[in-house]
N, C-alpha and C positions, 0 to 999 in steps of 0.2 A: 512521777506524780507528786503533787504538792503534799506538804505535811498535813494540811487540813483534809486533803483527799484521803490520805492513808488513815487518818483518825476516823473519817466517816465510814470507810470500809470496815474498820474494826467494830463500829457500832452495828453495822449490818451483819457482820460475822457472828457477833454475840447473839443476835436474834436467831440466826440460822443454827448455830451450835446448840442453843437451848431447845429448839424444836427437834433437832436431830436426835437428841438423847432418847426421845420417846417415839420416834418415827420408824417405820419400816423402810427397807431398801426401796420398795416400790414407791412409797410416798416421797422419799428423797429424790428419786429419779424424776418423778412427776414435777416436784418443786424445781429441780434444776432445769428441766425442759421448759417450764413456764418462765423462769427467769431469763432463759435464752430468748424466748419470744418477746419478753419485755425489752430486752436489749435491742433486738432488731426493730421493734416499734420505735424506740427512742432514736435509733440511727435514722429512721425514715422521717422523723418529726423534729427538725431542728428548733422550731419555735417552742415546742413543748419542752424539750430538754433544757432550753434556756430558762423557761419559766420555772421548771422544777429545781433548778440549781441557782436561781437568782437570789443572792444574799440580801437584796433589798426587800424581798417578800418574807413575811413571817413564816417560821417553820410550820406552824399549824395550817397556814394557807396552802403551802406547798404540799403538805401531806393530804389535806382535804381534796385538792385538785387531783392528786394521784389516786386516792381511793375512789373518787367518783368515776374515774376512767377504768379502774381495774375491777370494780364490783361486778361479780358474775363472770369475769374473764379468767381469773386465776384463783388458786386456792388461798386459804388464809395465811399459810406460812410464807408463800411467795410474796403476797401483798404486804405482810408485816416486814419482811426483809427489805423490800424496796422502799417502804415507808420510812424505815430507819435510815436508809441511804439519803432520801430526799430531805430529811430533816437535818442532815449534816451540811457541812460547808465544803465547797469544791473550788479548786483553782480555775477550772474552765468547765463548761457544760460537757465536753467530751470526757472529762474525768468521771462524771456520773455514769456515762455509758460503760466505760472501762470497769468501773467498780461493780456495776450490775452484772456484767459478763464474768468478772472474776469470781463473784460469789455463785454464779450459775455453775461454773466449772467445779467449784468447791463442793456444791451440793451433789453433783453427779459423782465425784470421787468419794464423798462420804457414803453415798449409796453403795458404791462398789466395795468400799471397806467393810460396810455393814454386812453384805452378803458373801464376803470372802473372795470376791473376784478381782480385787485391785491389781494383783500381780498379772492376771490374765489380760486385763484391760491394757496395762502398760505394754505387754509383749505384743498384743494384737495390733495396737496402734503402730508400733514399730514395724511389724511385719506388713501391715497394710501400706505403709510408706514405701517399703522396699518393693512391694508388688507394683505399686504405681510407678516407681522409678524404673522398673524393668519393662514397662509397656509404654513406649513413646507416645502412642495415640492417647492412651488413658491419661498419662501425665499432662499432655497438652490440653485435654478437655478439662480436667479437674484443676489445673493450674491457670486456666484462662481467666484472669481477673476482670476482663471486660465483659464477661457474660453474666447472666442471671445466677446469683449464688444459690437461689432456691432450686433451680434445675440441677445444678451440680450436687447439691446436698441430697436431692431425691435420688440421683444416680448412685451416690455413695451408699445410701440406705439400701437400695436394691442389691448392690454388690455384696453387702455385708449381712443382709437379712438371713437369719438362721445359721450364720457362720461365725458369729462373734457375740460377745456379751452385749446386752442391751445398752449399757453405758458406753461401750466402745462405739457402737453404731451412732449414738447421739453425739459423742465427742468428735468422731470423724466427720460427721455431717456439719458440725459447728465449724470445723476447720475450713470448710468451703466458703464460709462467710468471712474468714480471716480473723483470727484471734488477736485482739489488740492491734488491728491494722496490718498484721503479718500476711505474707503470702500463704497459699495452701500448704506448701511443703514446710515452710518455717512454722506454721501453726501446728502441724502434726508433730514436729520435733519438740516444740514447746509443750505440747500435751504429754508426750512421752516423759519429758523431764519433770513436768508437774506431777504426774502420776508417781514417778519414782520418788520425788520429794515427799509426797504424802506417805510413802513407806519409809521415810528417813534414809533414802538412798541417793547417791549420785549416779549419773549415767556415763558409761564409757562406750564411745562408738569405736569399734574395733574392725579394721579391714585387714584381711589376710588373703593370701593367694590360694590356700587350701584350708578346708575346715579344720578347726581345732578339735582335738578329742576332749572328752569330758575332763580328764585330768589336767590338760593344758588350760582349759577355761577356768577350772577351779584355782589353779596356781596363779594365773594372771589376775583373777578377781581378788585373790588374797593379797597379792602385791600392791594392787591399786588401792585396796581398802586400807593398807598400812600407810600408804602415801597420803591419802586424803582423810584418814582418821574417821571414816564412816563406811558402811557397806557400799559397794559399787556394783551396779547392775551392768553386765556386759551386753551390748547390742552388736552382734557380729555380722559382718557382711563379707561374703567371699567374692573377691575380684581378682581374677587371674592376671589382669593388666599390671598389678604391682609386682609381678614376677615371683617375688619371695619376700621374706621378712614380715614385718607387721607395722601397721599404723594405728595409733591410739589417740583419740581426742576426748578430753573431759573438760567441758566448758570451753574456755579459751585456751586451754593447755593442749598442745599437740606434740606428740612424739612420733616422728616419722623415721622408722628404721627399715623402710621398704627398699627392695633392690632397685625398683624403678627410680626412687629418689636419689639413690647413690649413683646410678647410671647417669641421671640428669646432671648431677654435680660434676661427674667426670667429664661429660661432654662440654659443660660450661668452662671447666678448667682448661680443657684442650683448645677450646675456641678462643680463650683469652691469651694463648701463648703468642 
């Protein structure tokens, strides 16, 4: 994103954070949901997003156009956040869409932080991703980018209704629309990491052949926290296919000490003789 785009997001964030200080978790959830709706509206209206991000138009004109469109459609906080965004400057019209979506996610995570459910949201998003990965048919349906995202989002909401935090349900449904143009699976991973970052944590994806006991998880988390200089949340997947050992990924860093990897290296070495 351009420098001007980042500055415009900061202006919108300032409005959101000022409102959040006196808002309830329910109000912030509603605001985040409304900002997601505005995001999808902008995605469907290319001429409008060009008009709202056109640097040749006065900021007052852009804001006036926006407020006429949103009057009676969203609450005051959501309208004020988007108004701050359209008054800013953007490298491209798509940056305005990304900025609106970014603050929608922030509003939902602020709601989860306010009601104390942020850690649950992070864990539930990860577990939902593992659930989807373990069901080939469901993974195919939710990952089908060529189908209507609204239908996939509705399916996701039905699957999670009553089984997850309200913010988890809204974020998982948002992943069906593709966060920042990502695939469904990449969107879920991004949301897990964003939720962890909101708790000042990094995420370590750990793959083991057998479940780690509580002490093993605690020791691994402590070692990774020392390496990265901040708390690290472990997201553990059990995969017998790695045979033994452990595979750990934190961001772009990968430590692969699995038996399957060592066997592959041995086969390659023998094949090269």
